[in-house]
C-alpha positions in Angstrom: 27.0 -9.4 7.0 23.8 -11.5 6.9 21.3 -11.1 9.7 20.1 -14.5 10.8 17.5 -13.2 13.2 14.3 -11.2 13.1 14.2 -7.5 13.7 11.2 -5.6 15.0 10.2 -1.9 15.3 10.7 -0.7 18.8 10.2 2.7 20.4 12.8 4.5 22.4 11.3 6.9 24.9 14.6 8.3 26.1 14.8 11.1 23.6 13.1 14.5 23.6 10.7 13.3 21.0 9.8 9.6 20.9 11.8 7.9 18.1 11.6 4.4 16.8 14.4 1.9 15.8 14.6 -1.8 15.3 15.6 -4.5 17.8 16.6 -8.1 17.4 15.1 -11.1 19.2 17.4 -10.4 22.2 16.1 -6.9 22.5 19.2 -5.2 21.3 18.9 -2.3 18.9 20.3 -3.2 15.5 19.0 -0.1 13.8 19.2 2.9 16.1 16.0 4.7 17.3 15.9 7.6 14.8 12.6 7.4 13.1 9.3 9.2 13.8 6.1 7.7 15.1 5.1 4.5 13.3 2.1 4.3 11.0 -0.4 2.7 13.3 0.1 5.4 16.0 -0.1 8.2 13.4 -3.3 7.2 11.6 -4.6 3.8 12.9 -3.9 2.0 9.7 -1.7 -1.1 9.1 1.8 -0.5 10.2 4.3 0.4 7.5 7.4 0.0 9.7 7.6 -3.8 9.5 9.9 -5.3 6.9 8.2 -6.5 3.8 10.3 -7.9 0.9 13.4 -6.7 2.7 12.3 -3.1 3.1 10.5 -1.2 5.9 8.7 2.1 5.7 10.1 4.9 7.9 9.1 8.4 8.6 11.6 11.2 8.7 10.5 14.9 9.0 6.9 14.0 8.3 7.6 12.1 5.1 7.8 8.4 4.3 10.6 6.4 2.7 12.1 2.9 3.0 15.2 1.4 4.6 16.7 -2.1 4.2 17.5 -4.5 7.1 20.8 -2.8 7.6 19.3 0.5 8.2 20.4 2.0 4.9 17.9 4.4 3.3 17.1 2.9 -0.1 14.1 5.1 -1.1 14.1 8.7 0.0 11.5 9.9 2.4 9.5 12.1 0.1 6.0 10.6 0.3 3.0 11.7 2.3 1.9 8.1 2.9 2.9 4.6 1.7 1.9 1.0 1.8 4.2 -2.0 2.4 5.8 -3.8 -0.5 4.0 -6.7 -2.1 5.1 -8.4 -5.3 7.8 -5.8 -5.7 5.4 -2.8 -5.6 4.4 -0.3 -2.9 1.7 2.3 -2.9 2.8 5.9 -2.5 0.9 9.1 -1.9 2.4 12.3 -3.4 0.6 15.6 -3.5 -2.5 13.9 -2.3 -2.7 11.4 -5.1 -1.8 7.7 -5.1 0.4 5.6 -7.4 3.0 2.8 -7.1 6.7 2.5 -7.0 9.0 -0.5 -7.4 11.8 -1.6 -5.0 14.2 0.8 -6.8 12.0 3.7 -6.0 10.9 4.2 -9.6 7.3 5.2 -10.2 5.6 2.5 -12.1 2.1 3.8 -11.8 1.8 7.6 -11.7 0.2 9.1 -8.6 -3.0 10.3 -10.2 -5.6 8.4 -8.1 -7.6 9.5 -5.1 -6.8 6.1 -3.5 -5.6 2.6 -4.0 -7.0 -0.3 -2.0 -7.4 -4.0 -1.7 -9.6 -5.9 0.7 -6.9 -8.5 1.2 -3.6 -6.7 1.2 -2.9 -3.1 1.7 -0.3 -2.8 -1.0 -3.1 -2.7 -3.5 -2.3 -5.5 -5.9 -4.0 -8.9 -6.0 -3.4 -11.1 -9.1 -1.3 -8.1 -10.4 -4.4 -5.9 -10.4 -5.1 -3.1 -8.0 -8.3 -1.3 -7.1 -8.1 2.5 -7.7 -10.6 5.2 -7.1 -11.5 8.7 -7.9 -14.1 10.5 -5.8 -16.6 7.8 -4.8 -16.1 5.5 -7.8 -13.7 2.5 -8.2 -12.0 0.7 -11.0 -9.0 -1.4 -11.7 -5.4 -0.9 -13.0 -2.9 -3.5 -13.8 0.8 -3.6 -12.9 1.7 -2.2 -16.4 -0.3 1.0 -15.6 -3.2 -0.1 -17.9 -6.6 0.8 -16.8 -8.6 -2.4 -16.9 -12.0 -0.8 -16.4 -13.3 2.7 -16.3 -13.5 4.1 -12.8 -17.3 3.8 -12.5 -18.2 1.1 -10.0 -19.7 1.8 -6.6 -17.9 -1.1 -4.9 -15.4 -3.8 -6.0 -13.8 -6.9 -4.6 -10.4 -8.4 -5.3 -9.7 -10.6 -8.3 -9.8 -14.3 -7.6 -9.0 -16.8 -10.3 -9.3 -14.1 -12.9 -12.6 -12.5 -11.9 -13.7 -9.8 -9.6 -17.1 -9.0 -8.2 -18.3 -5.5 -8.7 -21.4 -3.6 -7.6 -23.5 -0.7 -9.0 -26.0 1.0 -6.7 -29.3 1.9 -8.3 -31.7 4.5 -6.9 -34.9 3.6 -8.7 -35.8 1.1 -7.4 -33.2 1.0 -4.7 -31.0 -2.0 -5.3 -27.4 -3.3 -5.6 -26.6 -4.9 -8.9 -23.7 -7.4 -8.6 -21.8 -8.9 -11.5 -18.3 -10.1 -12.4 -15.6 -8.7 -14.6 -12.5 -10.4 -16.0 -9.0 -9.1 -16.3 -9.8 -7.5 -19.7 -12.7 -5.5 -18.2 -15.4 -7.6 -19.8 -18.6 -7.7 -17.7 -20.5 -10.9 -16.9 -24.1 -10.1 -15.8 -26.9 -12.4 -14.9 -29.7 -12.5 -17.4 
């Protein structure tokens, strides 16, 4: 069966605890209301329950996993938090640390980082490189789990045409030093 219509997350408030399911454009449930509160109500961040690359994040018993458009659970709900899929990868949080999985649920970047982040898309990857951070410092990792730079920058921006703007904060004198890095981690500073 091929669905030729859009489906959207929708609450059902007829149950003891509010549950969410998915409706079609006619307002009919095509995936029954069985999932817990959606991401935006839980934490205020971007919703994870919309379909992205054919999968949607759902929360069951306080843990996140993914279903397909037929409502079949394809990645078990074992994660504390997730991002949507982008370019075949989704961010996952396990034991308080972030990493990435592929659409089969295989971990492709071990959850060892305090956070993953991208200013453009929440999945974390832009030009196949993601921002990662530990404590208050940021760096970059590529989709092959290779650390592009040490995790040492105070702020970073997404890669664009092979380069990313990074910032270091200096205390004496108080200033922000900006320069670029390439996908090999080479720094390009003004002279």
